[in-house]
ZABA-694072 format. One record per residue: residue number from 0; x, y, z of N, C-alpha, C, CB in turn; residue in one letter. Coordinates in steps of 0.05 Angstrom, whole numbers, padded with zeros to 5 digits. Glycine has a CB too. Layout:
% residues N
+-------+--------+--------+--------+--------+--------+--------+--------+--------+--------+--------+--------+--------+------+
! vexke !   n_px !   n_py !   n_pz !  ca_px !  ca_py !  ca_pz !   c_px !   c_py !   c_pz !  cb_px !  cb_py !  cb_pz ! tigu !
+-------+--------+--------+--------+--------+--------+--------+--------+--------+--------+--------+--------+--------+------+
!   NUM !      X !      Y !      Z !      X !      Y !      Z !      X !      Y !      Z !      X !      Y !      Z !    A !
...
+-------+--------+--------+--------+--------+--------+--------+--------+--------+--------+--------+--------+--------+------+
This chain:
% residues 141
+-------+--------+--------+--------+--------+--------+--------+--------+--------+--------+--------+--------+--------+------+
! vexke !   n_px !   n_py !   n_pz !  ca_px !  ca_py !  ca_pz !   c_px !   c_py !   c_pz !  cb_px !  cb_py !  cb_pz ! tigu !
+-------+--------+--------+--------+--------+--------+--------+--------+--------+--------+--------+--------+--------+------+
!     0 !  00548 ! -00458 !  00296 !  00543 ! -00441 !  00273 !  00548 ! -00412 !  00280 !  00515 ! -00445 !  00262 !    M !
!     1 !  00538 ! -00404 !  00304 !  00542 ! -00377 !  00313 !  00571 ! -00370 !  00315 !  00527 ! -00372 !  00340 !    A !
!     2 !  00588 ! -00389 !  00324 !  00616 ! -00385 !  00326 !  00629 ! -00379 !  00299 !  00630 ! -00409 !  00339 !    G !
!     3 !  00621 ! -00394 !  00279 !  00631 ! -00390 !  00252 !  00623 ! -00363 !  00241 !  00621 ! -00413 !  00233 !    L !
!     4 !  00598 ! -00355 !  00246 !  00589 ! -00329 !  00237 !  00604 ! -00307 !  00251 !  00559 ! -00326 !  00243 !    L !
!     5 !  00609 ! -00310 !  00277 !  00624 ! -00290 !  00292 !  00653 ! -00287 !  00282 !  00624 ! -00297 !  00322 !    K !
!     6 !  00666 ! -00310 !  00276 !  00693 ! -00309 !  00265 !  00693 ! -00295 !  00238 !  00704 ! -00338 !  00263 !    K !
!     7 !  00673 ! -00302 !  00221 !  00672 ! -00289 !  00195 !  00669 ! -00259 !  00197 !  00649 ! -00301 !  00179 !    T !
!     8 !  00651 ! -00250 !  00215 !  00647 ! -00221 !  00219 !  00672 ! -00208 !  00230 !  00624 ! -00216 !  00237 !    L !
!     9 !  00687 ! -00222 !  00248 !  00712 ! -00211 !  00258 !  00732 ! -00207 !  00236 !  00723 ! -00229 !  00280 !    Q !
!    10 !  00734 ! -00227 !  00218 !  00752 ! -00225 !  00196 !  00744 ! -00202 !  00177 !  00753 ! -00251 !  00180 !    L !
!    11 !  00718 ! -00200 !  00171 !  00709 ! -00180 !  00152 !  00712 ! -00151 !  00164 !  00680 ! -00185 !  00145 !    L !
!    12 !  00706 ! -00148 !  00190 !  00707 ! -00122 !  00202 !  00735 ! -00114 !  00213 !  00687 ! -00120 !  00223 !    T !
!    13 !  00751 ! -00135 !  00217 !  00777 ! -00129 !  00229 !  00776 ! -00123 !  00258 !  00791 ! -00107 !  00214 !    G !
!    14 !  00754 ! -00129 !  00271 !  00750 ! -00123 !  00299 !  00744 ! -00149 !  00315 !  00727 ! -00103 !  00303 !    S !
!    15 !  00755 ! -00150 !  00339 !  00749 ! -00173 !  00356 !  00723 ! -00169 !  00371 !  00772 ! -00176 !  00377 !    E !
!    16 !  00714 ! -00144 !  00373 !  00689 ! -00138 !  00388 !  00665 ! -00138 !  00369 !  00692 ! -00110 !  00401 !    N !
!    17 !  00657 ! -00161 !  00361 !  00633 ! -00164 !  00344 !  00610 ! -00173 !  00362 !  00638 ! -00185 !  00321 !    V !
!    18 !  00588 ! -00158 !  00360 !  00564 ! -00163 !  00376 !  00540 ! -00168 !  00358 !  00558 ! -00140 !  00395 !    S !
!    19 !  00524 ! -00188 !  00365 !  00500 ! -00194 !  00349 !  00476 ! -00180 !  00360 !  00496 ! -00224 !  00349 !    F !
!    20 !  00478 ! -00167 !  00383 !  00455 ! -00154 !  00394 !  00444 ! -00133 !  00375 !  00461 ! -00142 !  00422 !    S !
!    21 !  00419 ! -00135 !  00369 !  00406 ! -00116 !  00351 !  00411 ! -00120 !  00322 !  00414 ! -00089 !  00359 !    G !
!    22 !  00429 ! -00138 !  00315 !  00436 ! -00142 !  00287 !  00413 ! -00154 !  00271 !  00460 ! -00160 !  00285 !    M !
!    23 !  00398 ! -00171 !  00283 !  00377 ! -00185 !  00268 !  00349 ! -00175 !  00278 !  00379 ! -00215 !  00271 !    F !
!    24 !  00349 ! -00154 !  00292 !  00323 ! -00143 !  00302 !  00308 ! -00132 !  00279 !  00328 ! -00122 !  00324 !    R !
!    25 !  00283 ! -00139 !  00277 !  00265 ! -00129 !  00256 !  00255 ! -00101 !  00265 !  00242 ! -00149 !  00251 !    R !
!    26 !  00258 ! -00082 !  00248 !  00249 ! -00055 !  00254 !  00220 ! -00053 !  00245 !  00266 ! -00034 !  00241 !    T !
!    27 !  00205 ! -00038 !  00260 !  00177 ! -00033 !  00254 !  00175 ! -00013 !  00231 !  00162 ! -00023 !  00280 !    K !
!    28 !  00159 ! -00019 !  00211 !  00156 ! -00001 !  00188 !  00144 !  00026 !  00197 !  00140 ! -00013 !  00166 !    P !
!    29 !  00152 !  00047 !  00184 !  00140 !  00073 !  00190 !  00112 !  00075 !  00178 !  00158 !  00096 !  00179 !    T !
!    30 !  00097 !  00095 !  00187 !  00070 !  00099 !  00176 !  00071 !  00103 !  00146 !  00056 !  00123 !  00190 !    E !
!    31 !  00091 !  00119 !  00137 !  00095 !  00124 !  00108 !  00100 !  00098 !  00093 !  00118 !  00144 !  00103 !    R !
!    32 !  00117 !  00081 !  00104 !  00123 !  00055 !  00091 !  00098 !  00038 !  00089 !  00145 !  00041 !  00106 !    E !
!    33 !  00082 !  00038 !  00110 !  00058 !  00022 !  00110 !  00038 !  00032 !  00088 !  00044 !  00023 !  00137 !    L !
!    34 !  00035 !  00059 !  00087 !  00017 !  00071 !  00066 !  00028 !  00063 !  00038 !  00016 !  00101 !  00070 !    I !
!    35 !  00054 !  00064 !  00035 !  00065 !  00058 !  00008 !  00059 !  00029 !  00001 !  00096 !  00062 !  00009 !    Q !
!    36 !  00063 !  00011 !  00020 !  00057 ! -00018 !  00015 !  00027 ! -00022 !  00010 !  00066 ! -00035 !  00039 !    R !
!    37 !  00010 ! -00009 !  00025 ! -00019 ! -00011 !  00021 ! -00026 !  00000 ! -00007 ! -00034 !  00005 !  00043 !    E !
!    38 ! -00014 !  00022 ! -00015 ! -00022 !  00034 ! -00041 ! -00012 !  00017 ! -00064 ! -00010 !  00062 ! -00043 !    S !
!    39 !  00009 !  00002 ! -00061 !  00019 ! -00016 ! -00082 ! -00001 ! -00038 ! -00086 !  00046 ! -00028 ! -00075 !    E !
!    40 ! -00011 ! -00050 ! -00064 ! -00032 ! -00070 ! -00066 ! -00057 ! -00058 ! -00080 ! -00040 ! -00082 ! -00038 !    I !
!    41 ! -00065 ! -00035 ! -00070 ! -00089 ! -00021 ! -00081 ! -00086 ! -00015 ! -00111 ! -00094 !  00003 ! -00066 !    G !
!    42 ! -00062 ! -00008 ! -00119 ! -00058 ! -00001 ! -00147 ! -00062 ! -00023 ! -00167 ! -00030 !  00010 ! -00151 !    G !
!    43 ! -00061 ! -00048 ! -00157 ! -00065 ! -00071 ! -00175 ! -00093 ! -00083 ! -00174 ! -00045 ! -00092 ! -00168 !    H !
!    44 ! -00111 ! -00071 ! -00158 ! -00138 ! -00082 ! -00155 ! -00155 ! -00078 ! -00180 ! -00151 ! -00069 ! -00131 !    L !
!    45 ! -00148 ! -00059 ! -00196 ! -00164 ! -00052 ! -00219 ! -00153 ! -00064 ! -00245 ! -00167 ! -00022 ! -00222 !    F !
!    46 ! -00137 ! -00085 ! -00242 ! -00125 ! -00098 ! -00266 ! -00096 ! -00091 ! -00268 ! -00140 ! -00089 ! -00291 !    G !
!    47 ! -00084 ! -00101 ! -00290 ! -00056 ! -00097 ! -00295 ! -00050 ! -00067 ! -00299 ! -00046 ! -00113 ! -00319 !    A !
!    48 ! -00027 ! -00059 ! -00288 ! -00018 ! -00031 ! -00292 ! -00003 ! -00030 ! -00318 ! -00001 ! -00021 ! -00268 !    V !
!    49 ! -00012 ! -00013 ! -00337 !  00002 ! -00012 ! -00363 !  00031 ! -00004 ! -00360 ! -00012 !  00008 ! -00381 !    P !
!    50 !  00048 ! -00014 ! -00378 !  00076 ! -00007 ! -00378 !  00079 !  00023 ! -00378 !  00091 ! -00020 ! -00403 !    A !
!    51 !  00098 !  00033 ! -00362 !  00103 !  00062 ! -00360 !  00083 !  00077 ! -00342 !  00102 !  00073 ! -00388 !    G !
!    52 !  00064 !  00063 ! -00331 !  00045 !  00076 ! -00312 !  00052 !  00069 ! -00284 !  00016 !  00067 ! -00319 !    H !
!    53 !  00045 !  00087 ! -00266 !  00047 !  00082 ! -00237 !  00020 !  00087 ! -00225 !  00070 !  00100 ! -00223 !    H !
!    54 !  00009 !  00068 ! -00211 ! -00018 !  00071 ! -00200 ! -00019 !  00065 ! -00170 ! -00038 !  00053 ! -00215 !    R !
!    55 ! -00034 !  00081 ! -00156 ! -00038 !  00076 ! -00127 ! -00067 !  00079 ! -00120 ! -00020 !  00096 ! -00110 !    Q !
!    56 ! -00076 !  00063 ! -00101 ! -00103 !  00066 ! -00089 ! -00100 !  00060 ! -00060 ! -00124 !  00047 ! -00103 !    F !
!    57 ! -00108 !  00079 ! -00043 ! -00103 !  00075 ! -00014 ! -00123 !  00091 !  00002 ! -00075 !  00083 ! -00007 !    F !
!    58 ! -00124 !  00084 !  00027 ! -00142 !  00096 !  00047 ! -00126 !  00116 !  00064 ! -00154 !  00074 !  00065 !    N !
!    59 ! -00135 !  00141 !  00064 ! -00122 !  00162 !  00079 ! -00131 !  00163 !  00108 ! -00127 !  00190 !  00066 !    V !
!    60 ! -00157 !  00161 !  00111 ! -00170 !  00160 !  00137 ! -00197 !  00146 !  00135 ! -00174 !  00190 !  00149 !    D !
!    61 ! -00212 !  00143 !  00156 ! -00237 !  00127 !  00154 ! -00257 !  00136 !  00132 ! -00251 !  00127 !  00180 !    P !
!    62 ! -00255 !  00161 !  00123 ! -00274 !  00170 !  00103 ! -00262 !  00179 !  00077 ! -00290 !  00193 !  00115 !    T !
!    63 ! -00237 !  00175 !  00072 ! -00224 !  00184 !  00048 ! -00207 !  00163 !  00034 ! -00207 !  00209 !  00054 !    T !
!    64 ! -00212 !  00159 !  00009 ! -00197 !  00141 ! -00008 ! -00185 !  00156 ! -00031 ! -00215 !  00117 ! -00019 !    W !
!    65 ! -00161 !  00149 ! -00040 ! -00148 !  00163 ! -00061 ! -00139 !  00144 ! -00083 ! -00123 !  00179 ! -00051 !    V !
!    66 ! -00145 !  00152 ! -00108 ! -00135 !  00138 ! -00132 ! -00116 !  00157 ! -00145 ! -00159 !  00129 ! -00152 !    W !
!    67 ! -00091 !  00148 ! -00150 ! -00071 !  00165 ! -00163 ! -00058 !  00149 ! -00185 ! -00049 !  00174 ! -00142 !    Y !
!    68 ! -00054 !  00162 ! -00208 ! -00041 !  00149 ! -00230 ! -00023 !  00169 ! -00245 ! -00062 !  00136 ! -00250 !    E !
!    69 !  00000 !  00160 ! -00253 !  00018 !  00177 ! -00269 !  00030 !  00161 ! -00292 !  00041 !  00189 ! -00251 !    E !
!    70 !  00036 !  00175 ! -00314 !  00046 !  00162 ! -00338 !  00058 !  00184 ! -00356 !  00024 !  00146 ! -00352 !    W !
!    71 !  00071 !  00175 ! -00377 !  00082 !  00193 ! -00397 !  00064 !  00188 ! -00422 !  00112 !  00188 ! -00403 !    V !
!    72 !  00053 !  00210 ! -00433 !  00034 !  00206 ! -00455 !  00050 !  00202 ! -00482 !  00016 !  00231 ! -00458 !    D !
!    73 !  00035 !  00200 ! -00504 !  00047 !  00195 ! -00530 !  00066 !  00217 ! -00539 !  00025 !  00191 ! -00550 !    D !
!    74 !  00062 !  00241 ! -00529 !  00080 !  00263 ! -00536 !  00103 !  00266 ! -00517 !  00064 !  00289 ! -00536 !    R !
!    75 !  00106 !  00248 ! -00498 !  00128 !  00248 ! -00479 !  00123 !  00266 ! -00455 !  00153 !  00257 ! -00493 !    G !
!    76 !  00098 !  00276 ! -00452 !  00092 !  00293 ! -00429 !  00083 !  00277 ! -00405 !  00070 !  00314 ! -00438 !    K !
!    77 !  00093 !  00285 ! -00382 !  00086 !  00272 ! -00357 !  00057 !  00279 ! -00349 !  00106 !  00279 ! -00334 !    H !
!    78 !  00041 !  00259 ! -00344 !  00013 !  00264 ! -00337 !  00007 !  00251 ! -00309 ! -00006 !  00251 ! -00358 !    Q !
!    79 ! -00011 !  00264 ! -00295 ! -00020 !  00252 ! -00269 ! -00050 !  00257 ! -00267 ! -00004 !  00265 ! -00245 !    T !
!    80 ! -00063 !  00240 ! -00252 ! -00090 !  00245 ! -00245 ! -00095 !  00234 ! -00216 ! -00110 !  00230 ! -00265 !    T !
!    81 ! -00109 !  00250 ! -00201 ! -00115 !  00242 ! -00173 ! -00145 !  00244 ! -00169 ! -00100 !  00260 ! -00153 !    T !
!    82 ! -00157 !  00223 ! -00159 ! -00185 !  00223 ! -00153 ! -00188 !  00216 ! -00124 ! -00201 !  00202 ! -00171 !    T !
!    83 ! -00204 !  00233 ! -00110 ! -00209 !  00228 ! -00082 ! -00238 !  00220 ! -00078 ! -00202 !  00254 ! -00064 !    R !
!    84 ! -00242 !  00199 ! -00063 ! -00270 !  00190 ! -00056 ! -00275 !  00196 ! -00027 ! -00274 !  00160 ! -00063 !    Y !
!    85 ! -00294 !  00213 ! -00022 ! -00301 !  00221 !  00006 ! -00327 !  00208 !  00014 ! -00303 !  00252 !  00008 !    E !
!    86 ! -00326 !  00193 !  00036 ! -00350 !  00180 !  00046 ! -00366 !  00199 !  00063 ! -00342 !  00154 !  00062 !    V !
!    87 ! -00391 !  00204 !  00055 ! -00409 !  00222 !  00070 ! -00434 !  00206 !  00078 ! -00417 !  00247 !  00053 !    H !
!    88 ! -00450 !  00217 !  00096 ! -00474 !  00203 !  00105 ! -00493 !  00197 !  00081 ! -00488 !  00219 !  00126 !    E !
!    89 ! -00493 !  00215 !  00062 ! -00512 !  00212 !  00039 ! -00500 !  00200 !  00014 ! -00524 !  00239 !  00033 !    N !
!    90 ! -00475 !  00190 !  00016 ! -00463 !  00177 ! -00007 ! -00433 !  00181 ! -00008 ! -00475 !  00187 ! -00033 !    G !
!    91 ! -00421 !  00173 ! -00031 ! -00392 !  00176 ! -00035 ! -00388 !  00196 ! -00056 ! -00379 !  00148 ! -00042 !    I !
!    92 ! -00374 !  00218 ! -00049 ! -00369 !  00240 ! -00066 ! -00343 !  00236 ! -00081 ! -00368 !  00267 ! -00051 !    L !
!    93 ! -00344 !  00238 ! -00108 ! -00320 !  00235 ! -00125 ! -00309 !  00263 ! -00130 ! -00326 !  00220 ! -00152 !    K !
!    94 ! -00284 !  00267 ! -00122 ! -00272 !  00294 ! -00125 ! -00247 !  00291 ! -00143 ! -00263 !  00305 ! -00097 !    V !
!    95 ! -00248 !  00307 ! -00165 ! -00225 !  00308 ! -00184 ! -00219 !  00337 ! -00190 ! -00231 !  00292 ! -00210 !    Q !
!    96 ! -00194 !  00343 ! -00192 ! -00186 !  00370 ! -00199 ! -00197 !  00378 ! -00227 ! -00155 !  00373 ! -00198 !    E !
!    97 ! -00209 !  00401 ! -00228 ! -00219 !  00411 ! -00254 ! -00244 !  00397 ! -00264 ! -00198 !  00409 ! -00274 !    G !
!    98 ! -00256 !  00381 ! -00247 ! -00280 !  00366 ! -00256 ! -00303 !  00372 ! -00236 ! -00275 !  00336 ! -00257 !    A !
!    99 ! -00327 !  00367 ! -00246 ! -00351 !  00370 ! -00229 ! -00351 !  00348 ! -00208 ! -00377 !  00369 ! -00247 !    H !
!   100 ! -00355 !  00355 ! -00183 ! -00356 !  00336 ! -00161 ! -00384 !  00324 ! -00162 ! -00350 !  00348 ! -00133 !    Y !
!   101 ! -00386 !  00298 ! -00157 ! -00413 !  00285 ! -00157 ! -00412 !  00260 ! -00139 ! -00422 !  00278 ! -00185 !    Y !
!   102 ! -00436 !  00252 ! -00130 ! -00439 !  00228 ! -00115 ! -00441 !  00205 ! -00135 ! -00464 !  00229 ! -00096 !    Y !
!   103 ! -00424 !  00184 ! -00131 ! -00423 !  00162 ! -00149 ! -00447 !  00144 ! -00144 ! -00397 !  00147 ! -00148 !    I !
!   104 ! -00455 !  00129 ! -00165 ! -00477 !  00110 ! -00163 ! -00474 !  00089 ! -00184 ! -00504 !  00125 ! -00166 !    E !
!   105 ! -00491 !  00069 ! -00183 ! -00491 !  00048 ! -00203 ! -00466 !  00031 ! -00202 ! -00495 !  00059 ! -00230 !    G !
!   106 ! -00456 !  00024 ! -00227 ! -00432 !  00008 ! -00229 ! -00408 !  00020 ! -00217 ! -00427 !  00001 ! -00258 !    Y !
!   107 ! -00405 !  00047 ! -00219 ! -00382 !  00060 ! -00208 ! -00381 !  00056 ! -00177 ! -00382 !  00090 ! -00215 !    E !
!   108 ! -00404 !  00059 ! -00165 ! -00406 !  00055 ! -00136 ! -00401 !  00026 ! -00129 ! -00434 !  00063 ! -00125 !    L !
!   109 ! -00413 !  00007 ! -00144 ! -00408 ! -00022 ! -00139 ! -00379 ! -00029 ! -00142 ! -00425 ! -00039 ! -00158 !    Q !
!   110 ! -00366 ! -00018 ! -00162 ! -00338 ! -00024 ! -00167 ! -00320 ! -00013 ! -00145 ! -00328 ! -00013 ! -00194 !    N !
!   111 ! -00326 !  00011 ! -00135 ! -00310 !  00023 ! -00114 ! -00314 !  00007 ! -00088 ! -00318 !  00052 ! -00109 !    L !
!   112 ! -00339 !  00000 ! -00082 ! -00344 ! -00016 ! -00057 ! -00330 ! -00043 ! -00059 ! -00374 ! -00020 ! -00053 !    V !
!   113 ! -00330 ! -00056 ! -00082 ! -00316 ! -00082 ! -00086 ! -00286 ! -00078 ! -00082 ! -00322 ! -00094 ! -00113 !    S !
!   114 ! -00275 ! -00056 ! -00094 ! -00246 ! -00051 ! -00091 ! -00238 ! -00046 ! -00062 ! -00238 ! -00027 ! -00109 !    A !
!   115 ! -00255 ! -00031 ! -00048 ! -00249 ! -00026 ! -00020 ! -00249 ! -00052 ! -00003 ! -00270 ! -00006 ! -00008 !    I !
!   116 ! -00269 ! -00069 ! -00009 ! -00271 ! -00095 !  00005 ! -00246 ! -00112 !  00000 ! -00296 ! -00110 ! -00003 !    R !
!   117 ! -00238 ! -00114 ! -00025 ! -00215 ! -00130 ! -00033 ! -00189 ! -00118 ! -00021 ! -00213 ! -00133 ! -00063 !    I !
!   118 ! -00187 ! -00091 ! -00023 ! -00164 ! -00077 ! -00012 ! -00162 ! -00084 !  00018 ! -00168 ! -00046 ! -00016 !    Y !
!   119 ! -00183 ! -00081 !  00033 ! -00183 ! -00086 !  00061 ! -00174 ! -00115 !  00067 ! -00210 ! -00081 !  00074 !    Y !
!   120 ! -00185 ! -00134 !  00053 ! -00178 ! -00162 !  00057 ! -00149 ! -00167 !  00051 ! -00196 ! -00180 !  00040 !    E !
!   121 ! -00139 ! -00157 !  00029 ! -00111 ! -00163 !  00021 ! -00092 ! -00148 !  00040 ! -00106 ! -00154 ! -00008 !    R !
!   122 ! -00097 ! -00123 !  00045 ! -00079 ! -00107 !  00062 ! -00078 ! -00120 !  00090 ! -00088 ! -00078 !  00064 !    V !
!   123 ! -00101 ! -00127 !  00101 ! -00103 ! -00139 !  00127 ! -00087 ! -00165 !  00129 ! -00132 ! -00144 !  00135 !    T !
!   124 ! -00089 ! -00181 !  00108 ! -00074 ! -00207 !  00108 ! -00045 ! -00203 !  00101 ! -00087 ! -00226 !  00087 !    R !
!   125 ! -00039 ! -00189 !  00079 ! -00012 ! -00188 !  00069 !  00007 ! -00169 !  00084 ! -00013 ! -00180 !  00040 !    E !
!   126 ! -00003 ! -00148 !  00094 !  00014 ! -00128 !  00108 !  00013 ! -00132 !  00139 !  00007 ! -00100 !  00101 !    I !
!   127 ! -00011 ! -00134 !  00149 ! -00014 ! -00135 !  00178 ! -00017 ! -00163 !  00189 ! -00039 ! -00119 !  00186 !    Y !
!   128 ! -00018 ! -00183 !  00171 ! -00018 ! -00211 !  00178 ! -00041 ! -00217 !  00198 !  00008 ! -00220 !  00191 !    R !
!   129 ! -00065 ! -00207 !  00192 ! -00088 ! -00212 !  00208 ! -00111 ! -00222 !  00191 ! -00097 ! -00186 !  00223 !    R !
!   130 ! -00129 ! -00237 !  00204 ! -00153 ! -00246 !  00190 ! -00171 ! -00222 !  00187 ! -00166 ! -00270 !  00205 !    D !
!   131 ! -00181 ! -00216 !  00163 ! -00197 ! -00192 !  00159 ! -00225 ! -00194 !  00173 ! -00201 ! -00187 !  00130 !    P !
!   132 ! -00234 ! -00218 !  00179 ! -00260 ! -00222 !  00192 ! -00257 ! -00220 !  00222 ! -00273 ! -00248 !  00184 !    V !
!   133 ! -00238 ! -00235 !  00233 ! -00236 ! -00237 !  00262 ! -00216 ! -00217 !  00274 ! -00227 ! -00265 !  00270 !    T !
!   134 ! -00197 ! -00207 !  00258 ! -00176 ! -00189 !  00267 ! -00154 ! -00204 !  00282 ! -00188 ! -00169 !  00286 !    G !
!   135 ! -00156 ! -00230 !  00284 ! -00135 ! -00246 !  00298 ! -00110 ! -00249 !  00280 ! -00146 ! -00273 !  00306 !    K !
!   136 ! -00087 ! -00251 !  00293 ! -00062 ! -00255 !  00279 ! -00063 ! -00281 !  00264 ! -00038 ! -00255 !  00298 !    H !
!   137 ! -00052 ! -00281 !  00239 ! -00051 ! -00305 !  00223 ! -00025 ! -00320 !  00230 ! -00051 ! -00298 !  00193 !    L !
!   138 ! -00027 ! -00346 !  00228 ! -00003 ! -00362 !  00233 !  00018 ! -00357 !  00212 ! -00010 ! -00393 !  00234 !    A !
!   139 !  00043 ! -00357 !  00219 !  00065 ! -00352 !  00200 !  00065 ! -00374 !  00179 !  00092 ! -00351 !  00214 !    A !
!   140 !  00069 ! -00366 !  00154 !  00069 ! -00385 !  00132 !  00095 ! -00399 !  00130 !  00062 ! -00371 !  00106 !    A !
+-------+--------+--------+--------+--------+--------+--------+--------+--------+--------+--------+--------+--------+------+
């Protein structure tokens, strides 16, 4: 089979010097690519994303979570909103541009904690292929 593939590549490239070394090597994703993949998973944790909306939810560092959403409103104007959740010793501070910052509580806190737990489980399994409890590599599916 490898011989057939080599002949095909020689015909396609017009070169006798066809090498397979590095051709099928999997490249390691960049940090930016990993954050993008994580944020896509996070963006769907809060239900279906409405048509025309783009939503992300991701972890920046051990104490910072970001919720970002963008859409075009009924008047055709581009809208965005960014909410940052900062973990402090005395609670989780909700930070939004132009809004009063406050420590979340009640259902809002419960929902965020649930979302973080599900995010961690899904990202750990789907992107890093590890068991979220043990940290061990998962068997290939």
